[in-house]
Every structure is written in C-alpha cells, then in structure tokens.
DRENRONU-226638 format. One line per 8 residues: number of its first residue (from 1); their letters; for each residue x, y, z negated of N, C-alpha, C. Coordinates in pm, 1 decimal. Each point is the difference from the previous one (the first is absolute). Example, Ala and Ser with C-alpha at 12.3 -4.5 7.8 and 13.67 -1.06 7.14 Angstrom:
<recs>
1> AS> 1319.0:-569.0:-780.0:-89.0:119.0:0.0:90.0:120.0:0.0  -35.0:105.0:72.0:82.0:119.0:-6.0:-77.0:109.0:-73.0
</recs>
This chain:
<recs>
1> MRSKIVAG> 1347.9:-6692.1:2488.8:7.4:-4.6:-145.9:105.3:99.2:-50.4  -36.8:79.5:-100.9:94.8:96.3:-54.9:113.5:-70.5:-72.8  120.4:55.9:13.7:113.3:-53.4:-74.4:-13.9:34.5:-147.3  41.8:-92.3:-85.3:18.2:27.3:-141.6:144.5:46.4:-18.3  19.8:101.3:-82.0:132.8:59.7:-13.5:33.4:21.4:-146.6  120.5:-41.4:-38.2:54.3:33.6:-131.5:125.5:82.5:26.2  -8.6:129.0:-30.1:109.6:92.7:29.9:54.1:57.8:-130.0  130.2:-8.3:-17.4:64.1:60.6:-116.0:47.9:139.9:33.9
9> NWKMNTLV> -10.2:90.2:-96.6:55.2:134.6:14.9:96.1:22.3:-116.6  130.2:-13.7:28.5:100.3:7.7:-105.7:22.7:142.5:-49.1  -45.9:98.5:78.2:19.6:141.2:-33.7:150.8:28.5:-16.8  37.4:93.1:-88.1:141.6:34.7:-13.6:62.3:-82.8:-112.4  7.6:-131.1:26.4:52.3:-95.0:-97.6:96.5:-97.6:67.2  91.1:-49.1:-74.0:105.0:-96.9:34.1:114.0:62.9:80.8  121.2:-45.4:-29.7:114.1:25.0:87.0:-6.5:-99.6:114.4  79.4:21.2:103.0:-6.6:-89.3:116.1:24.0:-144.3:-41.8
17> SEGVELAS> 101.8:-23.8:-82.8:31.4:-137.2:-40.8:-116.7:-62.9:-75.2  -68.0:79.0:-83.4:-114.6:-50.9:-74.8:-117.9:-27.6:92.7  -18.6:89.1:96.8:-107.4:-18.7:95.3:20.4:-123.1:86.5  122.8:-21.4:42.3:31.0:-118.3:80.9:-26.1:-126.9:-80.3  36.9:0.7:-127.0:-25.3:-117.9:-83.6:-149.6:-25.0:-15.2  -78.2:107.0:-18.9:-144.8:-15.3:-12.3:-59.7:-51.9:130.4  37.3:61.0:112.0:-51.3:-44.9:130.4:40.1:-144.5:27.2  124.8:-33.0:-33.6:49.2:-136.3:23.9:-74.2:-101.8:-85.9
25> SINRFFSD> -31.2:37.3:-124.5:-71.2:-93.2:-87.8:-142.9:-23.4:48.7  -63.7:105.1:51.3:-133.4:-16.1:58.4:8.1:-84.1:126.2  103.8:23.3:78.1:20.1:-77.5:122.8:21.0:-148.5:-31.4  74.6:-27.9:-107.3:24.4:-140.3:-37.4:-130.4:-70.6:-34.2  -91.5:73.4:-65.2:-128.9:-61.0:-31.1:-71.3:-41.3:128.0  -0.7:86.1:99.7:-71.7:-31.3:123.1:78.3:-95.7:89.8  127.3:-17.2:-26.8:75.6:-104.0:68.9:-39.8:-136.6:-51.8  -34.1:-5.0:-129.4:-36.9:-126.4:-64.3:-150.1:-26.4:2.7
33> NKLAPNVK> -77.7:102.9:30.3:-145.5:-13.1:-2.3:-58.2:59.9:127.6  -93.7:-70.7:59.6:-60.4:45.9:124.0:-85.0:123.7:-25.2  16.3:101.6:85.2:-81.0:120.9:-9.3:-143.7:-34.3:36.2  -94.2:46.0:-82.9:-141.5:-27.9:24.7:-42.4:55.0:135.7  -90.9:-67.3:68.9:-45.3:46.1:131.9:-60.0:139.9:-6.2  30.0:79.8:101.2:-57.8:133.7:15.4:39.1:97.2:-111.9  112.0:-27.3:-69.1:48.9:88.6:-105.1:133.9:59.6:42.6  15.4:130.8:-22.3:125.2:68.4:30.2:61.7:51.9:-130.2
41> IILGVPFT> 131.5:-14.3:-10.0:75.3:50.2:-114.0:85.4:116.6:48.5  -7.8:113.4:-69.5:74.7:119.5:38.5:71.2:53.5:-123.2  127.1:36.9:17.0:77.8:61.3:-107.8:30.1:144.2:37.9  -56.1:95.3:-75.7:25.5:141.9:24.5:119.4:45.0:-83.0  112.9:19.7:64.8:127.2:22.5:-69.9:51.0:142.1:25.5  91.6:49.8:-83.4:61.2:130.2:27.5:74.7:0.2:133.7  16.6:119.0:57.7:71.8:12.2:127.3:135.3:-70.0:-4.4  70.9:16.8:-111.7:135.8:-53.3:-11.9:4.7:-152.0:6.0
49> HIDACVKS> -114.5:-64.8:-22.8:-4.0:-145.5:-9.8:-46.1:-68.6:128.2  -52.8:75.2:94.9:-71.4:-62.3:112.0:86.8:-99.8:74.2  116.5:41.6:44.0:86.0:-87.7:80.0:35.1:-127.6:-76.2  44.5:15.5:-124.7:42.5:-115.7:-78.2:-117.1:-93.1:-30.4  -117.1:55.8:-28.9:-115.3:-84.2:-31.7:-52.6:-71.6:124.6  1.5:67.8:114.4:-39.0:-66.2:124.5:86.4:-122.8:24.5  128.8:12.5:-28.3:93.5:-110.7:20.8:-13.3:-109.0:-106.3  -72.7:30.1:-107.9:-10.0:-93.7:-112.4:-126.3:-85.0:4.3
57> VDYTKISV> -89.4:26.9:94.1:-126.7:-72.7:3.4:-24.4:-61.8:137.1  -84.5:-98.9:1.8:-45.5:-63.5:123.3:-112.9:86.1:57.2  27.9:67.9:111.0:-96.6:96.1:53.2:-128.7:-66.9:46.7  0.4:-132.3:18.5:-123.7:-68.0:39.6:-95.7:-15.0:-118.1  50.5:24.0:-121.3:-83.3:-12.2:-119.2:-11.9:130.3:-79.3  104.9:81.2:3.6:3.0:121.5:-81.3:40.2:118.3:87.1  -78.9:106.2:-5.2:32.5:123.0:71.0:50.8:104.1:-99.0  82.3:90.7:49.7:52.1:109.0:-81.9:-63.9:130.0:45.8
65> AAQNCSQY> -37.1:82.7:-98.5:-60.9:130.0:28.1:84.1:110.8:-60.7  1.9:114.2:67.1:50.2:122.7:-61.6:-114.2:61.7:-78.6  33.6:82.0:-98.2:-102.0:60.6:-85.3:-46.8:136.5:50.3  63.3:49.7:104.8:-31.9:133.4:50.6:72.8:17.7:132.3  -31.0:106.8:71.0:71.1:36.9:120.9:-20.7:149.2:22.6  74.4:55.1:93.3:-18.3:140.9:35.0:-117.1:16.1:97.5  -61.2:115.8:-5.1:-100.2:32.2:102.1:64.4:46.5:129.6  131.2:24.2:-4.6:73.8:45.8:117.0:71.6:-117.3:66.1
73> EKGAYTGE> 15.5:9.2:131.5:64.5:-108.9:72.2:152.0:6.7:-8.7  56.4:120.5:2.7:144.8:19.1:-12.3:26.9:148.9:-11.0  123.9:35.3:-32.5:34.6:141.8:-0.7:64.2:45.1:-129.3  2.7:129.7:-20.6:69.9:61.1:-113.8:-90.2:-1.3:-123.5  -20.0:-118.3:-54.5:-84.5:-18.4:-118.2:80.8:-75.8:-104.4  87.8:70.4:-65.9:94.4:-60.1:-93.2:-71.3:-85.7:-104.4  48.5:-122.5:-13.6:-53.5:-90.7:-100.7:-118.4:-83.1:44.2  -54.1:28.5:117.3:-115.3:-75.3:48.7:44.0:-128.3:70.9
81> VAVDMIKS> -91.3:-95.5:7.9:27.8:-127.9:65.5:-110.4:-26.4:102.6  37.9:-11.1:125.6:-96.5:-15.5:108.9:-47.5:-144.4:12.2  -116.5:-16.4:59.5:-58.5:-132.9:16.4:90.4:-90.5:82.1  58.0:51.9:108.9:83.3:-88.2:82.4:127.7:-42.9:-72.8  48.5:82.3:-93.4:114.2:-40.4:-82.6:-38.0:-118.3:-88.9  -119.1:10.0:-58.2:-49.1:-107.2:-86.3:-19.4:-128.6:80.5  -60.6:13.7:117.1:-23.1:-118.2:83.6:131.3:-65.0:42.5  101.9:81.3:25.0:129.1:-54.7:45.4:65.4:-89.2:-104.6
89> LGAQYIIV> -41.2:14.4:-126.7:53.7:-82.5:-107.7:-76.8:-130.3:-16.8  -108.7:-13.9:71.8:-75.7:-124.9:-4.1:-126.1:4.0:-82.3  -34.1:115.3:-57.8:-126.8:11.2:-73.2:-115.9:-9.5:98.2  -109.2:-60.0:-45.3:-117.5:-16.0:86.0:-117.7:86.7:-43.5  6.6:50.6:-123.2:-109.3:79.9:-55.8:56.0:126.3:-65.0  -86.5:100.4:-13.0:33.4:121.0:-76.0:-122.5:39.9:-81.3  19.3:22.8:-128.8:-106.4:51.3:-85.4:-13.3:150.3:27.3  -119.7:43.2:30.3:-24.0:139.7:37.5:-108.3:59.7:-90.4
97> GHSERRQI> 26.3:118.3:-54.3:-101.8:71.7:-75.6:-25.5:-52.9:-138.3  100.7:-66.8:-59.8:-18.3:-47.6:-137.2:-35.5:116.9:-90.3  -80.0:-25.6:-102.7:-46.5:108.1:-86.8:115.2:77.8:-62.8  111.0:-66.8:-24.8:115.4:71.3:-56.0:59.2:97.0:101.0  -8.1:-31.9:126.3:43.8:93.3:105.0:-98.3:117.4:6.7  -127.6:-28.5:-13.4:-100.8:106.3:4.4:8.9:88.3:-124.3  4.5:-62.8:-118.0:-9.4:73.8:-125.5:130.4:70.8:-36.7  112.5:-68.8:13.7:128.5:54.4:-45.4:66.9:84.4:108.2
105> FGETDAII> -8.6:-45.2:124.1:73.1:65.3:108.7:-88.9:82.7:92.3  -126.8:8.3:-31.5:-89.5:90.5:70.5:-31.7:-36.7:143.4  4.8:-127.6:33.7:-31.0:-39.0:137.6:-149.3:18.9:27.5  -29.8:60.5:110.6:-137.6:24.7:41.0:-47.8:-108.5:95.4  -129.8:-2.4:23.5:-54.5:-94.8:96.7:56.4:24.8:139.7  28.0:126.1:33.5:56.4:31.4:132.0:138.7:-60.7:14.8  79.4:7.9:-105.3:134.2:-61.6:2.5:-12.8:-151.0:12.1  -92.1:-56.2:-75.2:-19.3:-145.0:1.8:-47.7:-46.8:137.3
113> AQKLANCH> -87.3:77.9:63.6:-46.4:-33.7:134.9:116.4:-5.0:97.3  93.9:93.5:-12.7:116.1:1.7:89.2:91.8:-118.6:-27.4  13.8:-36.6:-127.1:81.4:-117.4:-33.1:-60.6:-126.5:59.2  -131.9:-11.4:-9.5:-67.6:-114.7:61.8:26.2:-3.7:150.0  -10.6:114.9:63.7:22.4:7.0:144.4:141.9:-43.2:35.0  97.3:39.2:-80.9:138.5:-40.0:25.1:18.0:-150.2:-18.1  -66.6:-56.3:-100.8:5.8:-145.3:-18.1:-56.7:-71.5:121.9  -116.0:43.9:44.5:-63.7:-65.0:114.2:83.2:15.7:126.7
121> KNAIFPIL> 58.9:116.8:18.8:83.5:23.1:118.1:118.6:-94.5:3.9  50.8:-36.3:-117.3:116.5:-87.9:-8.8:-35.9:-145.8:-28.6  -128.3:-32.2:12.8:-47.4:-138.2:-16.9:41.0:-58.8:-134.3  -15.7:79.2:-104.8:22.1:-48.0:-135.9:-132.5:15.7:-74.2  -31.0:-90.6:-90.9:-131.1:-4.1:-63.0:-4.7:91.7:-122.5  -86.7:99.7:-1.8:-14.8:82.4:-119.9:-97.0:-62.5:-99.7  28.0:21.7:-126.7:-94.6:-31.6:-107.4:-48.8:133.9:-51.9  -119.4:39.8:39.8:-54.9:131.1:-32.3:-68.7:-2.9:-135.7
129> CCGETADE> 46.2:84.0:-92.5:-56.2:4.8:-134.1:-103.6:111.9:-13.4  -100.9:-26.6:-78.9:-100.8:101.2:-31.1:-52.0:-27.4:-140.0  -57.1:102.0:-63.1:-54.3:-21.4:-133.4:-20.6:130.0:-74.9  -79.9:-6.7:-105.9:-40.6:117.7:-74.7:72.7:9.1:-133.9  4.8:121.3:-53.8:57.1:24.0:-132.0:-104.7:-29.4:-107.9  43.8:6.3:-125.9:-92.3:-21.1:-111.3:-109.7:106.1:-1.2  37.7:125.6:25.2:-99.9:107.5:1.2:-103.1:-21.6:109.9  45.7:-45.4:116.4:-90.8:-23.4:112.7:-90.5:-120.3:-26.1
137> RDDGSYFD> 50.9:-97.9:-71.5:-84.3:-112.6:-40.4:-104.1:47.0:-100.6  42.7:81.4:-95.7:-90.5:44.4:-106.6:-109.3:94.5:49.8  35.4:85.5:98.7:-101.5:95.9:46.1:-87.7:-55.3:112.5  24.0:-125.1:36.9:-87.1:-66.0:96.5:29.7:28.7:146.1  113.2:67.8:27.0:32.0:36.5:139.1:87.0:-103.5:70.4  24.3:-113.6:-63.5:101.1:-93.6:50.8:-32.0:-56.3:138.2  -127.5:-22.5:30.4:-31.9:-47.9:134.8:37.1:104.8:105.0  -36.9:124.8:-25.5:31.8:107.5:94.8:150.6:19.0:13.9
145> VVKNQLIA> 72.9:-11.1:-110.5:145.9:16.1:3.0:63.2:-104.2:92.2  -38.4:-124.4:-19.5:57.6:-107.9:80.8:-43.8:11.5:145.5  -125.8:33.7:22.2:-48.6:18.1:137.5:79.2:108.7:71.8  19.0:113.0:-66.4:73.5:111.1:61.9:145.7:-37.4:26.1  61.3:-72.7:-92.2:138.1:-45.1:21.5:8.7:-88.4:124.3  -92.2:-93.5:12.5:2.6:-92.3:113.0:-23.9:71.6:132.5  -101.4:84.1:4.5:-31.6:69.4:125.5:117.5:86.6:44.7  59.0:75.3:-94.7:109.9:88.6:35.8:127.7:-76.5:32.2
153> SLCLTDQF> 28.1:-105.4:-75.1:124.1:-74.6:21.4:-2.7:-80.3:129.5  -119.4:-41.2:43.1:-13.1:-83.9:119.7:-33.9:80.5:125.2  10.9:131.6:-8.0:-44.3:84.4:112.0:83.9:-18.7:126.0  122.3:-49.6:-12.6:85.9:-22.4:116.5:8.4:-147.9:37.6  -82.2:-82.2:-63.2:5.9:-145.2:19.1:-113.1:-45.3:91.8  34.5:-79.3:100.6:-102.0:-48.8:93.1:-42.5:-142.5:-36.3  -90.5:-55.7:81.4:-56.4:-131.4:-31.1:103.4:-111.1:7.4  99.7:15.4:84.5:105.5:-101.8:7.7:84.9:2.8:-125.8
161> NILRTVVA> 40.5:119.0:-40.5:94.8:9.9:-110.4:-62.4:-16.8:-137.5  -129.6:23.6:-14.8:-61.8:-26.6:-130.0:8.8:-149.2:-30.8  0.1:-82.7:102.7:11.4:-144.5:-20.8:141.2:-40.7:-42.6  94.5:93.3:10.8:137.0:-23.8:-45.3:25.2:70.5:-134.1  -106.4:35.2:-68.3:9.4:76.0:-123.6:-63.3:-77.0:-115.3  68.5:-0.9:-112.7:-53.9:-54.5:-124.4:-41.8:119.6:-85.8  -110.5:-12.1:-71.2:-44.7:105.6:-91.1:14.4:-50.6:-143.4  44.8:87.4:-88.8:9.8:-35.1:-141.1:-77.0:102.2:-82.8
169> YEPVWAIG> -95.9:-49.1:-77.6:-72.1:87.7:-92.7:71.0:-3.4:-134.1  43.2:116.9:-45.6:71.5:8.1:-127.5:-59.4:112.0:-84.3  -89.5:-34.2:-93.4:-50.8:102.0:-90.4:116.0:57.5:-80.0  23.2:129.0:13.3:118.4:61.4:-61.0:-0.8:-19.4:-150.8  -119.0:-2.2:-57.7:-13.0:-14.5:-144.7:38.4:-138.9:-49.8  22.0:-93.9:92.0:35.0:-136.2:-39.7:143.6:-37.1:36.6  77.4:96.1:47.4:136.8:-30.3:42.1:95.6:29.5:-114.2  64.1:-104.9:-48.9:98.0:16.1:-105.6:-59.1:38.9:-133.8
177> TGKTASPD> -132.5:-7.1:-13.5:-65.2:40.7:-123.8:-43.2:-118.6:-84.8  3.7:-118.9:60.5:-51.6:-116.6:-69.0:-149.3:-18.0:21.3  -67.0:103.7:51.8:-142.1:-9.4:32.0:-16.2:-65.6:136.5  -108.0:-67.9:17.5:-29.6:-62.8:128.2:-147.1:22.4:31.6  -28.8:29.2:125.2:-140.4:4.8:40.0:-61.1:-137.6:-23.4  -121.7:-1.7:-47.3:-66.5:-129.5:-16.9:-16.4:-63.6:138.0  -14.1:-131.4:6.2:-24.1:-63.1:130.1:-117.1:61.3:74.6  -105.9:35.1:-72.8:-116.5:61.4:64.4:34.0:138.5:54.3
185> QAQEMHKY> 73.9:80.2:-77.6:40.7:133.6:47.0:88.6:-11.5:123.7  95.3:-91.7:-4.7:92.3:-16.8:112.7:-74.8:-47.4:124.7  -87.6:-98.7:-16.9:-77.5:-49.6:113.4:-87.9:108.7:58.2  -62.5:79.3:-86.4:-86.1:107.7:47.2:76.5:95.1:91.6  121.4:37.4:-40.0:77.4:92.6:81.8:54.4:-66.9:125.5  42.9:-123.8:-9.4:49.4:-70.0:118.4:-110.1:-14.3:104.4  -119.9:-32.8:-45.0:-113.1:-10.7:92.1:-28.2:135.4:64.3  9.7:106.0:-79.8:-22.6:135.4:51.9:107.3:38.0:101.4
193> IRKIIAEI> 125.6:-33.2:-27.4:108.9:28.9:94.0:-24.9:-71.2:132.8  -44.1:-123.7:-7.9:-29.1:-73.4:124.6:-113.7:67.6:76.4  -97.5:52.0:-73.7:-111.7:71.8:62.7:50.3:125.2:71.4  90.6:74.6:-62.2:52.2:122.0:61.6:81.3:-34.1:124.7  80.7:-103.9:-6.8:76.9:-41.7:117.5:-94.6:-38.3:113.8  -110.0:-66.3:-35.0:-99.5:-36.4:101.9:-62.4:124.0:62.5  -21.9:103.1:-80.3:-57.2:124.4:53.0:98.4:72.5:91.2  128.0:-5.4:-32.9:102.3:66.0:82.5:24.1:-78.7:128.2
201> FTQNIADQ> 2.0:-132.7:-12.6:30.7:-87.0:114.0:-124.6:-85.6:30.2  3.4:-127.2:-34.9:-117.5:-86.3:17.0:-3.7:-98.4:-116.2  -116.2:-62.9:-19.2:-11.1:-100.4:-106.5:91.2:-118.1:28.8  10.1:-38.0:126.1:87.2:-112.1:37.0:144.7:28.2:-39.6  45.8:121.9:24.4:135.8:37.4:-39.2:12.9:0.4:-151.8  -97.2:58.7:-68.2:6.7:7.6:-146.5:9.0:-138.0:-62.8  -69.5:-96.1:59.1:-0.2:-135.4:-55.1:135.0:-69.7:16.2  87.0:55.5:84.6:131.7:-59.9:22.3:111.9:64.8:-82.3
209> ISILYGGS> -30.7:109.8:-69.6:102.5:74.9:-72.3:19.7:-57.2:-140.5  123.5:-30.5:-34.0:31.2:-44.7:-135.4:4.5:121.7:-92.5  -74.7:-6.8:-108.9:-3.1:107.9:-98.6:50.3:-56.2:-132.8  106.1:59.5:-51.4:64.9:-48.5:-121.7:-39.8:86.1:-119.0  3.8:-61.5:-117.3:-22.5:75.5:-122.8:134.6:24.2:-67.8  25.2:124.1:-40.3:122.5:32.8:-71.3:-31.6:80.4:-123.9  25.4:-56.2:-115.6:-28.4:71.8:-123.6:13.7:-92.1:-118.9  124.8:-19.8:-44.3:26.4:-86.2:-116.5:-51.4:-142.7:20.7
217> VKPDNAVE> 27.7:-56.5:118.5:-31.4:-141.0:23.7:101.6:-85.3:-75.1  -49.9:-97.1:-73.6:84.2:-88.6:-79.9:-48.8:-143.5:16.4  81.2:-96.6:-41.9:-44.3:-139.4:14.0:-132.8:-28.6:-67.5  -28.6:70.5:-111.0:-122.2:-32.4:-73.4:-126.6:65.9:55.2  13.1:91.6:97.7:-122.0:56.8:59.7:-8.3:-23.6:150.7  104.1:-60.5:56.0:6.3:-14.1:145.7:-108.0:-91.3:55.7  -26.9:-110.5:-67.5:-98.2:-95.4:52.4:-136.5:65.3:16.4  -42.9:72.3:-103.1:-132.6:62.7:4.8:-5.2:110.2:105.4
225> LFSQDDID> 107.0:78.7:9.6:3.3:106.1:101.0:-1.9:-58.9:140.9  84.1:-100.4:23.6:13.2:-55.3:134.7:-120.0:-84.3:42.2  -87.7:-32.1:-94.4:-118.5:-79.0:35.0:-111.2:85.6:59.8  16.9:131.8:-4.2:-102.1:90.1:54.7:1.8:-3.4:153.3  -116.6:15.7:59.3:-14.4:-19.8:144.8:87.3:91.3:83.8  16.2:125.4:-41.4:70.3:95.8:84.3:141.7:31.5:-47.6  48.9:-72.4:-99.4:137.6:18.9:-47.4:86.9:-108.1:61.3  91.7:40.8:84.3:79.5:-94.0:80.1:140.8:-19.5:-53.4
233> GGLIGGAS> 23.6:40.9:-124.0:132.2:-15.8:-58.7:34.9:121.1:-83.4  128.8:14.6:-29.5:39.8:107.2:-88.3:128.5:67.8:40.1  9.6:128.7:-35.4:124.8:74.4:6.8:48.3:7.0:-144.3  101.9:-76.1:-31.0:38.3:-28.2:-137.4:117.3:88.4:-40.2  -13.0:70.7:-111.0:106.6:85.7:-49.4:91.1:-72.9:-96.6  -13.4:29.3:-129.8:91.4:-53.2:-99.3:15.1:-150.3:0.5  -109.6:-71.9:21.7:6.5:-146.2:-2.7:82.3:-57.2:115.3  23.9:79.0:105.1:79.0:-50.4:112.7:149.1:-2.1:-30.9
241> LKKEDFIK> 39.1:60.7:-112.7:140.8:0.5:-40.3:37.7:-123.5:-79.5  -98.4:-83.7:-28.2:24.3:-125.0:-71.9:-43.3:-115.1:89.1  95.7:-81.0:40.6:-29.4:-107.7:94.2:-115.2:-87.6:-48.3  1.4:-37.1:-127.2:-102.8:-90.2:-51.6:-139.2:63.1:11.1  -11.3:127.9:-34.8:-129.3:67.8:8.2:-45.5:14.1:144.0  92.1:37.1:87.9:-34.3:18.3:141.3:-49.7:-131.3:59.9  66.5:-109.9:-34.1:-40.4:-130.6:53.1:-136.6:-39.4:-55.8  -24.9:26.5:-127.8:-130.2:-31.8:-58.0:-111.2:79.7:68.3
249> IYQAI> 29.0:126.2:32.2:-99.5:80.7:71.6:-25.0:-57.9:139.6  107.0:-40.0:67.3:-16.1:-66.6:131.1:-87.7:-124.8:-13.9  24.8:-77.2:-102.7:-75.9:-125.5:-18.1:-147.1:28.8:-29.0  -30.0:121.3:-48.2:-138.9:35.7:-29.1:-82.7:24.8:125.1  69.8:23.7:110.8:-73.3:36.3:121.1:-54.7:-122.5:73.6
</recs>
C-alpha cells in the first residue's frame, strides 16, 4: 500500500526560533493525537533550521526535509550544501527539482538527476518535483514536458532506488498564484505520471510510488484533491506556515 504523505515546504521563511516554534506546535498536535495509519508527515525547512527542528519533533511521527542539496558530493563549491551534510543533521528527506529551483536558478534535468543519485547514495529520500508552466499548459505540451522531466531526471535511478523516491507534481502556474488545478486535472496528470514510471520501470513499482500534488493546496480544497485515486498527499507551500491550516490539510487525507 502506498504511503499517504503531507509534506510542508516552508521555502525561505521563518527565523530559526520561529521555525522551531512552528515545528514544536505541530509536534504537540501529534503528541496529543494519534497519527493516522500509513500517513507520513514531513516538514521541509531551511538549511539553517534542520538541526533545531529535528530536535523539536518526534522522529517516529514527523520527518524533517531539506529543500535542496548540491549535485556535488564535496569540494570547492562555495555556498553549496552536500547530501551527507544534510543527513548528518538528522534530515530524512530532500526536496529535489522544485520548480523554483528550475525556473529561478536554472537547474536542469541533468543536475536534478545527479542530486537524486547523491540522495540515493546517502540513503536519504528525495522528493522529486515535476510540472509544467502556464504556457506549456496552454499550448497543450504539458504531458510531454512532464514525461521528459521524469525520464531525464530518473536516468541515474535504478529499480531499488525509485522505491525510495517520492514524486511531487506541481503545476508551476498554480504555485503561489492562488490558482489550483481542478481535481480532475490533477488526477489526470498523477495517473499519467504513474504510467510514465511504469514505462521506465514496471507497473508494480509505479503502483508503490507516492505521488503528491503541490500547487496552492489549502484546507478548503484538500479533501477533494486527496480523494482522487492517484493523489497520495500534498507538497504544501504557504499553508504549511500556519499550524492550523497544515493540520486541517493533514486531517483531509
């Protein structure tokens, strides 16, 4: 059975003290309430927060993720953060290939493939993001865009390590815009992503991969989105910065 996942992506928000308070408040909720079966909670925090947030939560209920990593393992790469450095702080996941990394920082599928390989080499779980822009949605190329992203990004990933990978579909046109893919649009793409994974690997493997939706998920649309057959949870942006909203989204799953 595929895991259901509610993952927050705090992006470049909160000071360490604020992040610790947010993580601690979410942790208190799960201390008082039993985590639903087969559901994973992940907090994607800034690099500066990883150590403190790991220490602020019960790791049996809440995992901490980094929002990015270097494609390099070590060396003279000023300002970069290697996967093993992130793992040494206690993070269990790393978000890889987020649309903001692709769009703003120019990350290519080749770079993302190397980051995935580094995650797998260090036994840390990547959350691989893919998705189309508004122009690509409008011109009808969105299936090809996502297919090409997946094939290129997974080129260094084998059958063992794909099972240690979470995929997140994030339509770029719905991130931070207030727009959301309709449940039917989201399901259509999630089903297609599972089909592509089956073509690269096997149907049995594809059926085991958790695929998350990321694109302005809020408490008022989460239930309908999460009720779709191939949507296994969400990668939550702005709403993950508010404990009440994040918990309501979790309760929707």
